[in-house]
N, CA, C and O atoms as a Maestro MAE file, in Angstrom:
{
 s_m_m2io_version
 :::
 2.0.0
}

f_m_ct {
 s_m_title
 :::
 protein
 m_atom[332] {
  # First column is atom index #
  i_m_mmod_type
  r_m_x_coord
  r_m_y_coord
  r_m_z_coord
  i_m_residue_number
  s_m_chain_name
  s_m_pdb_residue_name
  s_m_pdb_atom_name
  i_m_atomic_number
  :::
  1 25 0.768 -1.207 0.357 1 A "MET " " N  " 7
  2 3 0.079 -0.218 -0.015 1 A "MET " " CA " 6
  3 2 0.779 1.623 -0.061 1 A "MET " " C  " 6
  4 15 1.077 2.097 1.036 1 A "MET " " O  " 8
  5 25 0.896 2.123 -0.772 2 A "ASP " " N  " 7
  6 3 1.118 3.501 -1.074 2 A "ASP " " CA " 6
  7 2 0.864 4.676 0.090 2 A "ASP " " C  " 6
  8 15 0.271 4.299 1.101 2 A "ASP " " O  " 8
  9 25 1.189 5.779 0.029 3 A "PHE " " N  " 7
  10 3 0.957 6.482 0.431 3 A "PHE " " CA " 6
  11 2 -0.498 7.164 0.772 3 A "PHE " " C  " 6
  12 15 -1.105 7.443 1.806 3 A "PHE " " O  " 8
  13 25 -0.786 7.312 -0.917 4 A "LEU " " N  " 7
  14 3 -2.432 7.794 -1.146 4 A "LEU " " CA " 6
  15 2 -2.985 6.848 -0.967 4 A "LEU " " C  " 6
  16 15 -3.755 7.167 -0.060 4 A "LEU " " O  " 8
  17 25 -3.253 5.322 -1.308 5 A "GLU " " N  " 7
  18 3 -3.921 4.747 -0.637 5 A "GLU " " CA " 6
  19 2 -3.947 4.772 1.081 5 A "GLU " " C  " 6
  20 15 -5.044 5.094 1.537 5 A "GLU " " O  " 8
  21 25 -3.027 4.517 1.949 6 A "GLY " " N  " 7
  22 3 -3.042 4.471 2.899 6 A "GLY " " CA " 6
  23 2 -3.959 5.670 3.757 6 A "GLY " " C  " 6
  24 15 -4.530 5.566 4.843 6 A "GLY " " O  " 8
  25 25 -3.857 6.868 2.801 7 A "LEU " " N  " 7
  26 3 -4.033 8.314 3.169 7 A "LEU " " CA " 6
  27 2 -5.861 8.275 3.115 7 A "LEU " " C  " 6
  28 15 -6.644 8.587 4.012 7 A "LEU " " O  " 8
  29 25 -6.194 7.706 1.530 8 A "GLU " " N  " 7
  30 3 -7.587 7.153 1.257 8 A "GLU " " CA " 6
  31 2 -8.540 6.385 2.007 8 A "GLU " " C  " 6
  32 15 -9.740 6.615 2.161 8 A "GLU " " O  " 8
  33 25 -7.554 5.052 2.636 9 A "GLU " " N  " 7
  34 3 -7.837 4.284 3.633 9 A "GLU " " CA " 6
  35 2 -8.540 4.981 4.697 9 A "GLU " " C  " 6
  36 15 -9.754 4.891 4.882 9 A "GLU " " O  " 8
  37 25 -7.386 5.984 5.694 10 A "TYR " " N  " 7
  38 3 -8.049 6.817 6.694 10 A "TYR " " CA " 6
  39 2 -8.985 7.501 6.334 10 A "TYR " " C  " 6
  40 15 -10.043 7.044 6.767 10 A "TYR " " O  " 8
  41 25 -9.136 8.625 5.583 11 A "ASN " " N  " 7
  42 3 -9.876 9.235 4.833 11 A "ASN " " CA " 6
  43 2 -11.664 8.556 5.181 11 A "ASN " " C  " 6
  44 15 -12.632 9.007 5.794 11 A "ASN " " O  " 8
  45 25 -11.408 7.367 4.465 12 A "ASN " " N  " 7
  46 3 -12.809 6.900 4.247 12 A "ASN " " CA " 6
  47 2 -13.290 6.385 5.867 12 A "ASN " " C  " 6
  48 15 -14.385 6.725 6.316 12 A "ASN " " O  " 8
  49 25 -12.506 5.691 6.512 13 A "ALA " " N  " 7
  50 3 -12.392 5.173 8.223 13 A "ALA " " CA " 6
  51 2 -12.977 6.331 8.880 13 A "ALA " " C  " 6
  52 15 -13.967 6.091 9.571 13 A "ALA " " O  " 8
  53 25 -12.486 7.813 8.799 14 A "MET " " N  " 7
  54 3 -13.127 8.928 9.393 14 A "MET " " CA " 6
  55 2 -14.266 9.266 9.044 14 A "MET " " C  " 6
  56 15 -15.129 9.556 9.872 14 A "MET " " O  " 8
  57 25 -14.537 9.295 7.292 15 A "ASP " " N  " 7
  58 3 -16.330 9.268 7.105 15 A "ASP " " CA " 6
  59 2 -16.885 8.412 7.949 15 A "ASP " " C  " 6
  60 15 -17.626 8.755 8.871 15 A "ASP " " O  " 8
  61 25 -16.510 7.070 7.645 16 A "ASN " " N  " 7
  62 3 -17.422 6.184 8.249 16 A "ASN " " CA " 6
  63 2 -17.777 6.532 9.993 16 A "ASN " " C  " 6
  64 15 -18.920 6.641 10.437 16 A "ASN " " O  " 8
  65 25 -16.755 6.642 10.650 17 A "ALA " " N  " 7
  66 3 -16.890 7.367 11.741 17 A "ALA " " CA " 6
  67 2 -17.607 8.688 12.495 17 A "ALA " " C  " 6
  68 15 -17.923 8.881 13.669 17 A "ALA " " O  " 8
  69 25 -17.714 9.468 11.341 18 A "TYR " " N  " 7
  70 3 -18.503 10.985 11.245 18 A "TYR " " CA " 6
  71 2 -20.134 10.125 10.726 18 A "TYR " " C  " 6
  72 15 -21.112 10.835 10.961 18 A "TYR " " O  " 8
  73 25 -20.473 8.714 10.069 19 A "GLN " " N  " 7
  74 3 -21.771 8.904 9.689 19 A "GLN " " CA " 6
  75 2 -22.476 7.810 11.027 19 A "GLN " " C  " 6
  76 15 -23.595 7.784 11.539 19 A "GLN " " O  " 8
  77 25 -21.361 7.076 11.235 20 A "VAL " " N  " 7
  78 3 -22.098 6.628 12.635 20 A "VAL " " CA " 6
  79 2 -21.746 8.050 14.041 20 A "VAL " " C  " 6
  80 15 -22.065 7.540 15.115 20 A "VAL " " O  " 8
  81 25 -21.519 8.697 14.143 21 A "VAL " " N  " 7
  82 3 -21.326 9.916 15.237 21 A "VAL " " CA " 6
  83 2 -22.615 10.616 15.102 21 A "VAL " " C  " 6
  84 15 -23.334 10.989 16.029 21 A "VAL " " O  " 8
  85 25 -22.864 10.777 13.584 22 A "THR " " N  " 7
  86 3 -23.971 11.644 13.549 22 A "THR " " CA " 6
  87 2 -25.112 10.925 13.169 22 A "THR " " C  " 6
  88 15 -26.213 11.338 12.807 22 A "THR " " O  " 8
  89 25 -24.748 9.960 13.285 23 A "LYS " " N  " 7
  90 3 -26.609 8.647 13.526 23 A "LYS " " CA " 6
  91 2 -26.822 9.017 12.123 23 A "LYS " " C  " 6
  92 15 -27.933 9.518 11.948 23 A "LYS " " O  " 8
  93 25 -25.970 8.906 10.887 24 A "GLN " " N  " 7
  94 3 -26.634 8.582 9.036 24 A "GLN " " CA " 6
  95 2 -26.758 7.659 9.030 24 A "GLN " " C  " 6
  96 15 -27.861 7.140 8.859 24 A "GLN " " O  " 8
  97 25 -25.640 6.995 9.221 25 A "LYS " " N  " 7
  98 3 -25.507 5.245 9.604 25 A "LYS " " CA " 6
  99 2 -24.989 5.100 10.746 25 A "LYS " " C  " 6
  100 15 -24.322 5.846 11.464 25 A "LYS " " O  " 8
  101 25 -25.751 2.980 10.947 26 A "ASP " " N  " 7
  102 3 -25.324 2.386 12.156 26 A "ASP " " CA " 6
  103 2 -24.449 1.472 11.210 26 A "ASP " " C  " 6
  104 15 -24.425 1.078 10.043 26 A "ASP " " O  " 8
  105 25 -23.634 1.347 12.580 27 A "LEU " " N  " 7
  106 3 -22.012 0.352 11.781 27 A "LEU " " CA " 6
  107 2 -22.936 -0.781 11.187 27 A "LEU " " C  " 6
  108 15 -22.458 -1.180 10.126 27 A "LEU " " O  " 8
  109 25 -24.246 -1.506 11.570 28 A "ASN " " N  " 7
  110 3 -24.886 -3.238 10.760 28 A "ASN " " CA " 6
  111 2 -24.911 -1.771 9.009 28 A "ASN " " C  " 6
  112 15 -24.182 -2.576 8.430 28 A "ASN " " O  " 8
  113 25 -24.986 -1.270 8.553 29 A "ILE " " N  " 7
  114 3 -25.317 -1.015 7.839 29 A "ILE " " CA " 6
  115 2 -24.432 -0.076 7.155 29 A "ILE " " C  " 6
  116 15 -24.856 0.396 6.100 29 A "ILE " " O  " 8
  117 25 -23.475 0.218 7.499 30 A "LEU " " N  " 7
  118 3 -22.332 0.926 7.028 30 A "LEU " " CA " 6
  119 2 -21.471 -1.223 6.075 30 A "LEU " " C  " 6
  120 15 -20.938 -1.403 4.981 30 A "LEU " " O  " 8
  121 25 -21.681 -1.913 6.841 31 A "TYR " " N  " 7
  122 3 -20.551 -2.864 6.731 31 A "TYR " " CA " 6
  123 2 -21.844 -3.702 5.919 31 A "TYR " " C  " 6
  124 15 -21.216 -4.678 5.507 31 A "TYR " " O  " 8
  125 25 -22.799 -3.836 5.601 32 A "LYS " " N  " 7
  126 3 -23.852 -4.174 4.554 32 A "LYS " " CA " 6
  127 2 -23.503 -3.317 3.334 32 A "LYS " " C  " 6
  128 15 -22.504 -3.979 3.053 32 A "LYS " " O  " 8
  129 25 -23.513 -2.929 2.944 33 A "GLU " " N  " 7
  130 3 -22.961 -1.405 2.209 33 A "GLU " " CA " 6
  131 2 -21.301 -2.114 0.992 33 A "GLU " " C  " 6
  132 15 -20.992 -1.977 -0.191 33 A "GLU " " O  " 8
  133 25 -20.790 -2.723 2.009 34 A "LEU " " N  " 7
  134 3 -19.745 -2.899 1.145 34 A "LEU " " CA " 6
  135 2 -19.347 -3.760 0.482 34 A "LEU " " C  " 6
  136 15 -19.030 -4.668 1.249 34 A "LEU " " O  " 8
  137 25 -19.134 -4.083 -0.684 35 A "ASN " " N  " 7
  138 3 -18.731 -5.225 -1.556 35 A "ASN " " CA " 6
  139 2 -17.799 -6.102 -0.952 35 A "ASN " " C  " 6
  140 15 -16.772 -5.816 -0.336 35 A "ASN " " O  " 8
  141 25 -18.393 -7.439 -1.262 36 A "ASP " " N  " 7
  142 3 -17.353 -8.730 -0.470 36 A "ASP " " CA " 6
  143 2 -15.800 -8.647 -0.408 36 A "ASP " " C  " 6
  144 15 -15.086 -9.092 0.491 36 A "ASP " " O  " 8
  145 25 -15.450 -8.052 -1.431 37 A "SER " " N  " 7
  146 3 -13.800 -7.756 -1.663 37 A "SER " " CA " 6
  147 2 -13.119 -6.444 -0.249 37 A "SER " " C  " 6
  148 15 -12.066 -6.205 0.342 37 A "SER " " O  " 8
  149 25 -14.362 -5.996 -0.296 38 A "ASP " " N  " 7
  150 3 -13.905 -4.414 0.832 38 A "ASP " " CA " 6
  151 2 -13.964 -4.425 1.888 38 A "ASP " " C  " 6
  152 15 -13.466 -3.556 2.603 38 A "ASP " " O  " 8
  153 25 -14.834 -5.799 2.444 39 A "LYS " " N  " 7
  154 3 -14.858 -6.265 3.674 39 A "LYS " " CA " 6
  155 2 -14.046 -6.482 5.090 39 A "LYS " " C  " 6
  156 15 -14.237 -6.349 6.299 39 A "LYS " " O  " 8
  157 25 -13.075 -6.879 4.220 40 A "ASP " " N  " 7
  158 3 -11.459 -7.383 5.120 40 A "ASP " " CA " 6
  159 2 -10.913 -5.839 5.383 40 A "ASP " " C  " 6
  160 15 -10.284 -5.561 6.404 40 A "ASP " " O  " 8
  161 25 -11.201 -4.923 4.420 41 A "TYR " " N  " 7
  162 3 -10.494 -3.398 5.194 41 A "TYR " " CA " 6
  163 2 -11.050 -2.785 5.883 41 A "TYR " " C  " 6
  164 15 -10.463 -2.003 6.631 41 A "TYR " " O  " 8
  165 25 -12.588 -2.937 5.879 42 A "PHE " " N  " 7
  166 3 -13.474 -1.978 6.558 42 A "PHE " " CA " 6
  167 2 -12.521 -1.365 8.122 42 A "PHE " " C  " 6
  168 15 -11.526 -1.849 8.661 42 A "PHE " " O  " 8
  169 25 -13.008 -0.639 8.335 43 A "SER " " N  " 7
  170 3 -11.850 0.429 9.167 43 A "SER " " CA " 6
  171 2 -13.019 1.423 10.350 43 A "SER " " C  " 6
  172 15 -14.151 1.683 9.940 43 A "SER " " O  " 8
  173 25 -12.728 1.734 11.291 44 A "LEU " " N  " 7
  174 3 -13.408 2.650 11.704 44 A "LEU " " CA " 6
  175 2 -12.060 3.162 12.967 44 A "LEU " " C  " 6
  176 15 -11.831 2.546 14.008 44 A "LEU " " O  " 8
  177 25 -11.476 4.173 12.586 45 A "PRO " " N  " 7
  178 3 -10.659 5.229 13.638 45 A "PRO " " CA " 6
  179 2 -10.353 4.953 14.565 45 A "PRO " " C  " 6
  180 15 -9.165 4.857 14.876 45 A "PRO " " O  " 8
  181 25 -11.643 4.654 15.591 46 A "PHE " " N  " 7
  182 3 -11.723 5.160 16.773 46 A "PHE " " CA " 6
  183 2 -12.269 3.653 17.726 46 A "PHE " " C  " 6
  184 15 -12.924 2.804 17.122 46 A "PHE " " O  " 8
  185 25 -12.014 3.504 18.835 47 A "ASN " " N  " 7
  186 3 -12.731 2.621 19.812 47 A "ASN " " CA " 6
  187 2 -13.959 3.291 20.113 47 A "ASN " " C  " 6
  188 15 -13.596 4.294 20.727 47 A "ASN " " O  " 8
  189 25 -15.056 3.305 20.040 48 A "PHE " " N  " 7
  190 3 -16.599 4.291 20.190 48 A "PHE " " CA " 6
  191 2 -16.688 4.299 21.658 48 A "PHE " " C  " 6
  192 15 -17.424 5.133 22.185 48 A "PHE " " O  " 8
  193 25 -16.099 3.562 22.299 49 A "SER " " N  " 7
  194 3 -16.497 3.480 23.857 49 A "SER " " CA " 6
  195 2 -16.386 4.820 24.762 49 A "SER " " C  " 6
  196 15 -16.770 4.849 25.931 49 A "SER " " O  " 8
  197 25 -15.836 5.889 24.108 50 A "ASN " " N  " 7
  198 3 -15.515 7.278 24.396 50 A "ASN " " CA " 6
  199 2 -15.931 8.370 23.581 50 A "ASN " " C  " 6
  200 15 -15.264 9.398 23.462 50 A "ASN " " O  " 8
  201 25 -16.711 8.222 23.180 51 A "VAL " " N  " 7
  202 3 -17.284 9.149 21.807 51 A "VAL " " CA " 6
  203 2 -16.979 10.427 22.127 51 A "VAL " " C  " 6
  204 15 -17.048 11.094 21.095 51 A "VAL " " O  " 8
  205 25 -16.609 11.241 23.262 52 A "PRO " " N  " 7
  206 3 -16.366 12.791 23.137 52 A "PRO " " CA " 6
  207 2 -15.280 12.075 22.749 52 A "PRO " " C  " 6
  208 15 -15.721 11.740 21.650 52 A "PRO " " O  " 8
  209 25 -13.872 11.429 22.812 53 A "SER " " N  " 7
  210 3 -12.736 11.609 22.459 53 A "SER " " CA " 6
  211 2 -12.731 11.521 20.987 53 A "SER " " C  " 6
  212 15 -11.884 12.150 20.352 53 A "SER " " O  " 8
  213 25 -13.799 10.634 20.271 54 A "VAL " " N  " 7
  214 3 -14.325 10.451 19.090 54 A "VAL " " CA " 6
  215 2 -13.929 11.677 18.502 54 A "VAL " " C  " 6
  216 15 -12.924 12.195 18.014 54 A "VAL " " O  " 8
  217 25 -15.417 12.003 18.801 55 A "ILE " " N  " 7
  218 3 -16.336 13.519 18.207 55 A "ILE " " CA " 6
  219 2 -14.660 14.836 18.423 55 A "ILE " " C  " 6
  220 15 -14.715 15.812 17.675 55 A "ILE " " O  " 8
  221 25 -13.532 14.762 19.266 56 A "ASP " " N  " 7
  222 3 -12.652 15.748 19.218 56 A "ASP " " CA " 6
  223 2 -12.055 15.149 18.324 56 A "ASP " " C  " 6
  224 15 -11.835 15.964 17.428 56 A "ASP " " O  " 8
  225 25 -11.672 14.181 18.069 57 A "MET " " N  " 7
  226 3 -10.114 13.831 16.997 57 A "MET " " CA " 6
  227 2 -11.336 13.655 15.760 57 A "MET " " C  " 6
  228 15 -10.832 13.122 14.771 57 A "MET " " O  " 8
  229 25 -12.320 13.865 15.634 58 A "LEU " " N  " 7
  230 3 -13.442 13.705 13.801 58 A "LEU " " CA " 6
  231 2 -13.131 15.837 13.704 58 A "LEU " " C  " 6
  232 15 -13.024 16.479 12.659 58 A "LEU " " O  " 8
  233 25 -13.077 16.336 14.976 59 A "ILE " " N  " 7
  234 3 -13.398 17.761 14.285 59 A "ILE " " CA " 6
  235 2 -12.202 18.308 14.385 59 A "ILE " " C  " 6
  236 15 -12.121 19.491 14.053 59 A "ILE " " O  " 8
  237 25 -10.859 17.548 14.903 60 A "GLU " " N  " 7
  238 3 -9.377 18.195 14.143 60 A "GLU " " CA " 6
  239 2 -9.163 17.815 12.273 60 A "GLU " " C  " 6
  240 15 -8.705 18.390 11.285 60 A "GLU " " O  " 8
  241 25 -9.988 16.148 12.690 61 A "HIS " " N  " 7
  242 3 -9.263 16.140 10.999 61 A "HIS " " CA " 6
  243 2 -10.535 16.738 10.245 61 A "HIS " " C  " 6
  244 15 -10.538 16.547 9.029 61 A "HIS " " O  " 8
  245 25 -11.284 17.220 10.618 62 A "TYR " " N  " 7
  246 3 -12.006 17.665 9.048 62 A "TYR " " CA " 6
  247 2 -11.937 19.614 8.984 62 A "TYR " " C  " 6
  248 15 -12.357 20.332 8.078 62 A "TYR " " O  " 8
  249 25 -11.211 20.059 10.375 63 A "GLU " " N  " 7
  250 3 -10.312 21.385 10.796 63 A "GLU " " CA " 6
  251 2 -9.605 21.019 9.847 63 A "GLU " " C  " 6
  252 15 -9.547 21.952 9.046 63 A "GLU " " O  " 8
  253 25 -8.984 20.084 9.473 64 A "SER " " N  " 7
  254 3 -7.326 20.249 9.042 64 A "SER " " CA " 6
  255 2 -7.898 20.200 7.211 64 A "SER " " C  " 6
  256 15 -7.313 20.755 6.281 64 A "SER " " O  " 8
  257 25 -9.271 19.308 7.109 65 A "LEU " " N  " 7
  258 3 -9.624 19.654 5.717 65 A "LEU " " CA " 6
  259 2 -10.411 20.993 5.514 65 A "LEU " " C  " 6
  260 15 -10.508 21.346 4.338 65 A "LEU " " O  " 8
  261 25 -10.806 21.543 6.157 66 A "GLU " " N  " 7
  262 3 -11.455 22.756 6.195 66 A "GLU " " CA " 6
  263 2 -12.805 22.399 5.823 66 A "GLU " " C  " 6
  264 15 -13.300 22.882 4.805 66 A "GLU " " O  " 8
  265 25 -13.478 21.552 6.597 67 A "ASP " " N  " 7
  266 3 -14.774 21.013 6.182 67 A "ASP " " CA " 6
  267 2 -15.769 21.862 7.184 67 A "ASP " " C  " 6
  268 15 -16.509 21.304 7.994 67 A "ASP " " O  " 8
  269 25 -15.704 22.931 7.057 68 A "SER " " N  " 7
  270 3 -16.703 23.621 8.373 68 A "SER " " CA " 6
  271 2 -17.891 23.281 8.378 68 A "SER " " C  " 6
  272 15 -17.829 23.449 9.596 68 A "SER " " O  " 8
  273 25 -19.135 22.899 8.180 69 A "ASP " " N  " 7
  274 3 -20.271 22.209 8.046 69 A "ASP " " CA " 6
  275 2 -19.918 20.781 9.109 69 A "ASP " " C  " 6
  276 15 -20.706 20.483 10.007 69 A "ASP " " O  " 8
  277 25 -18.685 20.010 8.864 70 A "LYS " " N  " 7
  278 3 -19.373 19.098 9.360 70 A "LYS " " CA " 6
  279 2 -18.608 19.511 10.547 70 A "LYS " " C  " 6
  280 15 -19.061 18.787 11.434 70 A "LYS " " O  " 8
  281 25 -17.695 20.271 11.071 71 A "CYS " " N  " 7
  282 3 -16.776 20.602 12.206 71 A "CYS " " CA " 6
  283 2 -18.204 21.362 13.184 71 A "CYS " " C  " 6
  284 15 -18.190 21.283 14.413 71 A "CYS " " O  " 8
  285 25 -19.418 22.102 12.400 72 A "VAL " " N  " 7
  286 3 -20.263 22.869 13.388 72 A "VAL " " CA " 6
  287 2 -21.228 21.608 13.572 72 A "VAL " " C  " 6
  288 15 -21.799 21.857 14.634 72 A "VAL " " O  " 8
  289 25 -21.736 20.323 13.074 73 A "LYS " " N  " 7
  290 3 -22.503 19.755 13.539 73 A "LYS " " CA " 6
  291 2 -22.044 19.029 14.654 73 A "LYS " " C  " 6
  292 15 -22.696 18.872 15.687 73 A "LYS " " O  " 8
  293 25 -20.417 18.394 14.340 74 A "LEU " " N  " 7
  294 3 -19.721 17.043 15.383 74 A "LEU " " CA " 6
  295 2 -19.716 18.516 16.513 74 A "LEU " " C  " 6
  296 15 -20.646 18.133 17.223 74 A "LEU " " O  " 8
  297 25 -19.292 19.938 17.151 75 A "LYS " " N  " 7
  298 3 -19.393 20.820 17.782 75 A "LYS " " CA " 6
  299 2 -21.120 20.797 18.876 75 A "LYS " " C  " 6
  300 15 -21.406 21.015 20.053 75 A "LYS " " O  " 8
  301 25 -21.939 20.364 17.509 76 A "LYS " " N  " 7
  302 3 -23.168 20.635 18.487 76 A "LYS " " CA " 6
  303 2 -23.482 19.555 19.457 76 A "LYS " " C  " 6
  304 15 -24.033 19.656 20.553 76 A "LYS " " O  " 8
  305 25 -22.948 18.317 18.741 77 A "ILE " " N  " 7
  306 3 -23.345 16.855 19.129 77 A "ILE " " CA " 6
  307 2 -22.242 16.485 20.359 77 A "ILE " " C  " 6
  308 15 -22.428 15.522 21.103 77 A "ILE " " O  " 8
  309 25 -21.114 17.344 20.468 78 A "LEU " " N  " 7
  310 3 -19.926 17.134 21.276 78 A "LEU " " CA " 6
  311 2 -20.367 18.042 22.783 78 A "LEU " " C  " 6
  312 15 -20.058 17.673 23.915 78 A "LEU " " O  " 8
  313 25 -20.944 18.959 22.534 79 A "HIS " " N  " 7
  314 3 -21.207 20.222 23.398 79 A "HIS " " CA " 6
  315 2 -22.758 19.185 24.109 79 A "HIS " " C  " 6
  316 15 -22.872 19.307 25.329 79 A "HIS " " O  " 8
  317 25 -23.488 18.562 23.644 80 A "VAL " " N  " 7
  318 3 -24.910 17.410 23.831 80 A "VAL " " CA " 6
  319 2 -24.152 16.768 25.284 80 A "VAL " " C  " 6
  320 15 -24.567 16.953 26.428 80 A "VAL " " O  " 8
  321 25 -22.805 15.886 24.846 81 A "TYR " " N  " 7
  322 3 -22.149 14.706 25.344 81 A "TYR " " CA " 6
  323 2 -22.007 15.200 26.905 81 A "TYR " " C  " 6
  324 15 -22.497 14.604 27.865 81 A "TYR " " O  " 8
  325 25 -21.230 16.421 26.964 82 A "LYS " " N  " 7
  326 3 -20.239 17.245 27.580 82 A "LYS " " CA " 6
  327 2 -21.274 18.207 29.053 82 A "LYS " " C  " 6
  328 15 -20.764 18.891 29.941 82 A "LYS " " O  " 8
  329 25 -22.805 17.920 28.846 83 A "ASN " " N  " 7
  330 3 -23.557 18.562 29.397 83 A "ASN " " CA " 6
  331 2 -24.400 17.711 29.744 83 A "ASN " " C  " 6
  332 15 -25.394 18.052 30.385 83 A "ASN " " O  " 8
  :::
 }
 m_bond[331] {
  # First column is bond index #
  i_m_from
  i_m_to
  i_m_order
  :::
  1 1 2 1
  2 2 3 1
  3 3 4 2
  4 3 5 1
  5 5 6 1
  6 6 7 1
  7 7 8 2
  8 7 9 1
  9 9 10 1
  10 10 11 1
  11 11 12 2
  12 11 13 1
  13 13 14 1
  14 14 15 1
  15 15 16 2
  16 15 17 1
  17 17 18 1
  18 18 19 1
  19 19 20 2
  20 19 21 1
  21 21 22 1
  22 22 23 1
  23 23 24 2
  24 23 25 1
  25 25 26 1
  26 26 27 1
  27 27 28 2
  28 27 29 1
  29 29 30 1
  30 30 31 1
  31 31 32 2
  32 31 33 1
  33 33 34 1
  34 34 35 1
  35 35 36 2
  36 35 37 1
  37 37 38 1
  38 38 39 1
  39 39 40 2
  40 39 41 1
  41 41 42 1
  42 42 43 1
  43 43 44 2
  44 43 45 1
  45 45 46 1
  46 46 47 1
  47 47 48 2
  48 47 49 1
  49 49 50 1
  50 50 51 1
  51 51 52 2
  52 51 53 1
  53 53 54 1
  54 54 55 1
  55 55 56 2
  56 55 57 1
  57 57 58 1
  58 58 59 1
  59 59 60 2
  60 59 61 1
  61 61 62 1
  62 62 63 1
  63 63 64 2
  64 63 65 1
  65 65 66 1
  66 66 67 1
  67 67 68 2
  68 67 69 1
  69 69 70 1
  70 70 71 1
  71 71 72 2
  72 71 73 1
  73 73 74 1
  74 74 75 1
  75 75 76 2
  76 75 77 1
  77 77 78 1
  78 78 79 1
  79 79 80 2
  80 79 81 1
  81 81 82 1
  82 82 83 1
  83 83 84 2
  84 83 85 1
  85 85 86 1
  86 86 87 1
  87 87 88 2
  88 87 89 1
  89 89 90 1
  90 90 91 1
  91 91 92 2
  92 91 93 1
  93 93 94 1
  94 94 95 1
  95 95 96 2
  96 95 97 1
  97 97 98 1
  98 98 99 1
  99 99 100 2
  100 99 101 1
  101 101 102 1
  102 102 103 1
  103 103 104 2
  104 103 105 1
  105 105 106 1
  106 106 107 1
  107 107 108 2
  108 107 109 1
  109 109 110 1
  110 110 111 1
  111 111 112 2
  112 111 113 1
  113 113 114 1
  114 114 115 1
  115 115 116 2
  116 115 117 1
  117 117 118 1
  118 118 119 1
  119 119 120 2
  120 119 121 1
  121 121 122 1
  122 122 123 1
  123 123 124 2
  124 123 125 1
  125 125 126 1
  126 126 127 1
  127 127 128 2
  128 127 129 1
  129 129 130 1
  130 130 131 1
  131 131 132 2
  132 131 133 1
  133 133 134 1
  134 134 135 1
  135 135 136 2
  136 135 137 1
  137 137 138 1
  138 138 139 1
  139 139 140 2
  140 139 141 1
  141 141 142 1
  142 142 143 1
  143 143 144 2
  144 143 145 1
  145 145 146 1
  146 146 147 1
  147 147 148 2
  148 147 149 1
  149 149 150 1
  150 150 151 1
  151 151 152 2
  152 151 153 1
  153 153 154 1
  154 154 155 1
  155 155 156 2
  156 155 157 1
  157 157 158 1
  158 158 159 1
  159 159 160 2
  160 159 161 1
  161 161 162 1
  162 162 163 1
  163 163 164 2
  164 163 165 1
  165 165 166 1
  166 166 167 1
  167 167 168 2
  168 167 169 1
  169 169 170 1
  170 170 171 1
  171 171 172 2
  172 171 173 1
  173 173 174 1
  174 174 175 1
  175 175 176 2
  176 175 177 1
  177 177 178 1
  178 178 179 1
  179 179 180 2
  180 179 181 1
  181 181 182 1
  182 182 183 1
  183 183 184 2
  184 183 185 1
  185 185 186 1
  186 186 187 1
  187 187 188 2
  188 187 189 1
  189 189 190 1
  190 190 191 1
  191 191 192 2
  192 191 193 1
  193 193 194 1
  194 194 195 1
  195 195 196 2
  196 195 197 1
  197 197 198 1
  198 198 199 1
  199 199 200 2
  200 199 201 1
  201 201 202 1
  202 202 203 1
  203 203 204 2
  204 203 205 1
  205 205 206 1
  206 206 207 1
  207 207 208 2
  208 207 209 1
  209 209 210 1
  210 210 211 1
  211 211 212 2
  212 211 213 1
  213 213 214 1
  214 214 215 1
  215 215 216 2
  216 215 217 1
  217 217 218 1
  218 218 219 1
  219 219 220 2
  220 219 221 1
  221 221 222 1
  222 222 223 1
  223 223 224 2
  224 223 225 1
  225 225 226 1
  226 226 227 1
  227 227 228 2
  228 227 229 1
  229 229 230 1
  230 230 231 1
  231 231 232 2
  232 231 233 1
  233 233 234 1
  234 234 235 1
  235 235 236 2
  236 235 237 1
  237 237 238 1
  238 238 239 1
  239 239 240 2
  240 239 241 1
  241 241 242 1
  242 242 243 1
  243 243 244 2
  244 243 245 1
  245 245 246 1
  246 246 247 1
  247 247 248 2
  248 247 249 1
  249 249 250 1
  250 250 251 1
  251 251 252 2
  252 251 253 1
  253 253 254 1
  254 254 255 1
  255 255 256 2
  256 255 257 1
  257 257 258 1
  258 258 259 1
  259 259 260 2
  260 259 261 1
  261 261 262 1
  262 262 263 1
  263 263 264 2
  264 263 265 1
  265 265 266 1
  266 266 267 1
  267 267 268 2
  268 267 269 1
  269 269 270 1
  270 270 271 1
  271 271 272 2
  272 271 273 1
  273 273 274 1
  274 274 275 1
  275 275 276 2
  276 275 277 1
  277 277 278 1
  278 278 279 1
  279 279 280 2
  280 279 281 1
  281 281 282 1
  282 282 283 1
  283 283 284 2
  284 283 285 1
  285 285 286 1
  286 286 287 1
  287 287 288 2
  288 287 289 1
  289 289 290 1
  290 290 291 1
  291 291 292 2
  292 291 293 1
  293 293 294 1
  294 294 295 1
  295 295 296 2
  296 295 297 1
  297 297 298 1
  298 298 299 1
  299 299 300 2
  300 299 301 1
  301 301 302 1
  302 302 303 1
  303 303 304 2
  304 303 305 1
  305 305 306 1
  306 306 307 1
  307 307 308 2
  308 307 309 1
  309 309 310 1
  310 310 311 1
  311 311 312 2
  312 311 313 1
  313 313 314 1
  314 314 315 1
  315 315 316 2
  316 315 317 1
  317 317 318 1
  318 318 319 1
  319 319 320 2
  320 319 321 1
  321 321 322 1
  322 322 323 1
  323 323 324 2
  324 323 325 1
  325 325 326 1
  326 326 327 1
  327 327 328 2
  328 327 329 1
  329 329 330 1
  330 330 331 1
  331 331 332 2
  :::
 }
}
């Protein structure tokens, strides 16, 4: 695997985590949508036992990509977890 493939997999994992955190999809749906050949490579970047820390990492990721819409949504969700 080269650098660009690794980066693409990382971004896909972050997008998967974003969809789970924002409740757009659950893990079962994400997994079922994969092609059989992709199921071995399905990944999420974090353990979801500490959702606020996952959200913090997602915010950092999307800030680096300058995706403010996702950051705003994640910050609203994080606010709910912290209160």
